[in-house]
C-alpha positions as CSV (number, residue, x, y, z in Angstrom):
1,M,37.8,10.9,55.7
2,N,36.8,8.3,58.2
3,N,34.9,5.1,57.7
4,E,31.5,6.6,58.4
5,E,32.0,9.3,55.9
6,K,33.2,6.8,53.3
7,I,30.1,4.6,54.0
8,L,27.8,7.7,53.7
9,S,29.5,8.7,50.4
10,I,29.0,5.2,49.0
11,L,25.4,5.1,50.1
12,E,24.8,8.4,48.5
13,Q,26.3,7.1,45.2
14,L,24.1,4.0,45.5
15,Q,21.0,6.1,46.0
16,Q,21.9,8.3,43.0
17,G,22.4,5.2,40.9
18,Q,19.2,3.7,42.1
19,A,17.3,7.0,41.1
20,K,18.8,6.8,37.6
21,L,17.8,3.1,37.3
22,E,14.2,4.0,38.4
23,Q,14.1,6.8,35.8
24,G,15.3,4.4,33.2
25,Q,12.7,1.9,34.3
26,A,10.0,4.5,34.0
27,K,11.1,5.3,30.4
28,L,11.1,1.6,29.5
29,E,7.6,1.2,30.9
30,Q,6.4,4.2,28.8
31,G,8.1,2.8,25.7
32,Q,6.5,-0.6,26.4
33,A,3.0,0.9,26.7
34,K,3.5,2.8,23.4
35,L,4.6,-0.5,21.8
36,E,1.5,-2.3,23.1
37,Q,-0.7,0.5,21.7
38,D,1.1,0.2,18.3
39,V,0.7,-3.6,18.3
40,T,-3.0,-3.2,19.1
41,F,-3.4,-0.7,16.2
42,I,-1.5,-3.0,13.8
43,R,-3.6,-6.0,14.8
44,Q,-6.8,-4.1,14.2
45,T,-5.5,-2.8,10.9
46,V,-4.5,-6.3,9.8
47,A,-7.9,-7.7,10.8
48,K,-9.6,-5.0,8.7
49,I,-7.4,-5.7,5.7
50,E,-8.0,-9.4,6.0
51,Y,-11.8,-8.8,6.2
52,D,-11.8,-6.4,3.2
53,H,-9.6,-8.6,1.1
54,G,-11.7,-11.6,2.0
55,Q,-14.8,-9.9,0.7
56,K,-13.1,-8.8,-2.4
57,L,-11.8,-12.3,-3.0
58,N,-15.3,-13.7,-2.6
59,L,-16.6,-11.3,-5.2
60,L,-13.8,-12.3,-7.5
61,F,-14.6,-16.0,-7.1
62,E,-18.3,-15.3,-7.7
63,G,-17.5,-13.3,-10.8
64,N,-15.1,-16.1,-12.0
65,A,-17.8,-18.7,-11.4
66,M,-20.3,-16.7,-13.4
67,N,-17.8,-16.3,-16.2
68,L,-17.1,-20.0,-16.2
69,E,-20.8,-20.7,-16.3
70,K,-21.4,-18.3,-19.2
71,G,-18.3,-19.7,-21.0
72,T,-19.8,-23.2,-20.7
73,Q,-23.1,-22.0,-22.0
74,L,-21.5,-20.3,-25.0
75,A,-19.3,-23.4,-25.7
76,E,-22.5,-25.6,-25.7
77,R,-24.2,-23.1,-28.0
78,L,-21.2,-23.0,-30.3
79,Y,-21.1,-26.8,-30.5
80,A,-24.8,-26.9,-31.4
81,L,-24.3,-24.2,-34.1
82,E,-21.3,-26.1,-35.5
83,K,-23.4,-29.2,-35.8
84,I,-26.1,-27.2,-37.6
85,V,-23.5,-25.7,-40.0
86,A,-22.1,-29.2,-40.7
87,R,-25.6,-30.5,-41.4
88,H,-26.2,-27.6,-43.7
89,D,-22.9,-28.2,-45.5
90,S,-24.0,-31.8,-46.1
91,E,-27.4,-30.7,-47.3
92,I,-25.8,-28.1,-49.7
93,I,-23.5,-30.7,-51.1
94,A,-26.4,-33.1,-51.6
95,L,-28.5,-30.4,-53.3
96,K,-25.7,-29.5,-55.6
97,A,-25.1,-33.1,-56.5
98,S,-28.8,-33.7,-57.2
99,R,-28.9,-30.6,-59.5
100,A,-25.8,-31.6,-61.3
101,K,-27.6,-34.8,-62.5
């Protein structure tokens, strides 16, 4: 085998290697495109979940605020009723004392 044949053989091997590299590059580009699509889908899904959960949290906070307000109203009413019961207790004791005389 002379020098020209050796050089041609090496060039042929280089061309084959380059073809394999180009095929691998093409596969990588396809994989990257798929990953980009997946990331876009995931971002959209996360945005939807955040929106949905945000609305649900707002509803929970509104419900909690309403419960707190109702609880405050009930506590105030209970306090007023306790004062009435205490006054009635005092009046009953006074009436019993006046009858006992």
